[in-house]
C-alpha positions, 0 to 999 in steps of 0.5 A: 500500500502506497502512502502519500503525505501532504501538509495542508493548512497546518495538517498532514493529510495522508492518502493511502493507495493499494488494492484491497487497502479498504480492509485497513480502514478501521486500523487507520481510523481508530488509533488514539482517536477513541471515536464514540460512533462511526457513521458510514455514508455510502452510495447505495450502488456501491453498497450493493455491488461490494456488499461482502467487502463493505460488510466485512469491514463494518462488522469489525466496528462497534457503534457503526451506522450506515446511511445509504445514499440513494439515486446519487446524482447532481440533482440530489446533491442539494441542501435537502439531502444534507438535511436528511443526513443531519436528521439521521445523525441526530437520531443516531446520537452523533456527537463531536467525537463521532466520525463520518466515513464517505464511501462513493464517488465525488458526489457522495464525498461532496455531500458527506464532507459538507455535512461533516464540516457543518455538523456541530461545527465540524466532526472528523471525516474520512473519504473512501473514493470509489470512482476514477474521478474521485480517486484521481481528483475530487477526494483530495483538496478539501472542497465540499458542497452542494448545488443550489438554484441550478448552479453547481457547488455554489454552497460549500466549504473547505474541509479536509478529510482526516485521510483518504483511502483509495482501493482501485478494486472499487473501480470494478463497479463502474460502467463505461460512462462513469469510467470515461468521466474519470478520464476527463479529469485525468486529461486535465493533468496532461495539460497543467503538468509538464510534458512528461505527464502528457507523454507518459499518459499517451505512452500508456493510453491503451492500457489505461482505457483498457483498465489495466490495474498497474496502469490505473494505479500509476496514473491515479498516484501521479494525479494525486501527487500533482494535485497534492503538491498544488493544494499544499502550496495554495490550500484555499485557491488564492493563486496557484490552485486556480490552475486546477480549474483548467476546463472547469468554467466551461465544464460546469456550465456545459454540465448544468446546461445539459441538465446534468445529462452530461457527466462531470468529467466528460463535460470537463473534457469538453471544457478542456477543448474549449479552453485549448481553442480559447488559448489558441485565439488569444496567444496563437497556440498552434500545437495540434498534438495537444488535441490528440488525447482529447480526440481519442477521448471523444471517439470513445465518449461522443456527446452533443454539446448544448447551444452556446447561449445556454452555456454562456448564461451558466458561465455568467453564474460561475462562482469563480467570476469577479463581478460580471467578468467571466474568468477562465484559465489559458494554456501557454504550454503544458505546465504553464498556465495563465489564471484569472483570464477574462473571457470576452464574449466574441472569443468565447463564442468562437472558441466554443464553436470550434470545440463543438465542431471538434467534439461532434465532428472530429475536426480540430482545425 
C-alpha cells in the first residue's frame, strides 16, 4: 500500500493507495482517536455491488451506522439531502467525537464532507473514493458542497478529510460512462503538468482505457501527487490552485446546461477543448498534438454539446467570476498556465464553436 503525505493548512493529510487497502480502514481510523460512533455514508450502488467487502469491514466496528445514499446524482446533491443526513445523525446520537466515513464517488464525498464540516461545527471525516474521478481528483483538496438554484457547488466549504483511502478494486463497479468521466479529469493533468505527464499518459493510453490495474494505479498516484503538491502550496485557491480549474468554467456550465445529462468529467473534457481553442485565439497556440488525447477521448465518449447561449448564461453564474467578468484559465504550454483570464464574449463564442465542431465532428482545425 502506497502512502502519500501532504501538509495542508497546518495538517498532514495522508492518502493511502493499494488494492484491497479498504480492509485497513478501521486500523487507520481508530488509533488514539477513541471515536464514540462511526457513521458510514455510502452510495447505495456501491453498497450493493461490494456488499461482502463493505460488510466485512463494518462488522469489525462497534457503534457503526450506515446511511445509504440513494439515486446519487447532481440533482440530489442539494441542501435537502444534507438535511436528511443531519436528521439521521441526530437520531443516531452523533456527537463531536463521532466520525463520518464517505464511501462513493465525488458526489457522495461532496455531500458527506459538507455535512461533516457543518455538523456541530465540524466532526472528523474520512473519504473512501470509489470512482476514477474521485480517486484521481475530487477526494483530495478539501472542497465540499452542494448545488443550489441550478448552479453547481455554489454552497460549500473547505474541509479536509482526516485521510483518504483509495482501493482501485472499487473501480470494478463502474460502467463505461462513469469510467470515461474519470478520464476527463485525468486529461486535465496532461495539460497543467509538464510534458512528461502528457507523454507518459499517451505512452500508456491503451492500457489505461483498457483498465489495466498497474496502469490505473500509476496514473491515479501521479494525479494525486500533482494535485497534492498544488493544494499544499495554495490550500484555499488564492493563486496557484486556480490552475486546477483548467476546463472547469466551461465544464460546469456545459454540465448544468445539459441538465446534468452530461457527466462531470466528460463535460470537463469538453471544457478542456474549449479552453485549448480559447488559448489558441488569444496567444496563437498552434500545437495540434495537444488535441490528440482529447480526440481519442471523444471517439470513445461522443456527446452533443448544448447551444452556446445556454452555456454562456451558466458561465455568467460561475462562482469563480469577479463581478460580471467571466474568468477562465489559458494554456501557454503544458505546465504553464495563465489564471484569472477574462473571457470576452466574441472569443468565447468562437472558441466554443470550434470545440463543438471538434467534439461532434472530429475536426480540430
